[in-house]
N, C-alpha and C positions, 0 to 999 in steps of 0.2 A: 193321542195325536192322530193326524190324518193318515190315510192309507199310503202305502208305498207299493209301487209296481216294478216288477223285474221282467226283463226280456227272457223268455225261456231258453233261447239259444245262447245268449252271451252272459246271462246272469247279471247284467248291468241295470242299475236303476233307471227308470224312464218315467216321464210324465204319464198320467193316466191316459190311455189311448181311447177311452170312451167317456164322453162327458156325462153319461147316464150311470156309470159305475160308482159304487160307494154306498154310503149309509143312507137308509131311508127310515123315517119314523112316521107314525100315524098321529096326526094333530088331534085336537079336542073335537073336531068335526068329522073325524074318521076319514080324513083325506091324507093320502100318502105324500110326504114331503121329502125331497132330496136334500140332504144336509151336506153343504160344502164346508168341511171343517178345515180352517187354516192350519198349516203345519206347525204353528207355535201354540196351538190350543189342545185342550184335552176335553173330550166328551165323556160324561158319566151317564151310563144307561142304568136306570133303576128297574129292578125286577119285582115280580109279584110277591115274593117272599118278604122283601123289604116293605111293600105296601101292607102286607098282613101284620108284621110285627110292629109297625108304626101306627096301627089302627087307621090307616088310610091317610095319615098326615103326609106321607110321601107316596106319590102315585106312579105305578109302572106305565111305561110307554111301549106299546108294540112297535117292533122294529124288524128290519131285514137288511141284508147286505146283497148288493148285485155286483158280481164280478165283471171283468172285461175279458174278451176272447183272446186266447193265445198269449196271455201274460200271467204271471203269478202275482197275486195280491197279498201283501203282508200287512198285518195289523197286530196289535198287542192288547187283546182284550183281557181284562182282569175281572174275575168273578168273585162275588161273596159266596162262600160255600160253607155248608155246615154238615155235621155227621148226619147220616140218614135218619137217626133216631131223634134228631132235634125237633121239639114240638113247636109248631107254628101257632103261637098264642097271640091274641091281641092284648095290648096293654090295658091295665085297669082303666075303667071309664070309657072304653071303646067296645064296640060290638061287631059281630060278623056283618050285620047289616050296614054299619058305618064303613067297613072296608070295602064291601062290594059296591055301595053307592058312590064311593070316592073314585072308583076306577073308571077307565074309559070303556065304554060299550062299543066294541068294534066287531063288525062282521067278519073280520080277518082272523079272529082269535076265538077259540072256544071260551064261553063265559066262565069267569072265575068261580061263580057260585056252583057251577057244575063239577069243578075240579077240586076246590077246597071245601071239604065237608064241614069244617068248623074248627073251633078252638081245640088245640091239642093234636090235630092231625099231624103226623110226623112229616118231615121234609121228604123222606124217601117215599112215603105213601103218596104225598102230593105230586112228586115227580112221576111216579108210576101212573097215576090217574091222568096227569096232564099228557104224558106221552101217548097213552092209550086213546085219549080223545082226539089228539092232534092227527094220529094216523087215520082216523075215520072222519075228520073235519072236512067239510066241503065249503070253503069260504066263497063268498060272492065278491067278485072283483069288478068294480066299476071305476076306480080311479087309483 
């Protein structure tokens, strides 16, 4: 569902005080798009682990959330999570190259091929590698 905003002082629900607050995704042209999600709709964000285990049939979408000043933003994200030892394997008939080629090449995100070393890399190792590269990542921001 869409975001909910609360006044810090009263705790009461208020409309978004900033038209630029909310969810942003990166489209297929690497352009950031603001998503105005209706309150009666649900958005599903697919991550890179799903891209890997589907052999690239389902593609991850880079995203971010921008808050509004002086209000609390409430949302209910749900994550697919696995044990750290879960192996990130592509399905039979798919390859690492298929997974990497299917993904979005974005200047905003460290390339998947630098973070996922290949079939069998554990979820925990993938997260550790991803976090370490994000801390050093210097994205170029033009839109």
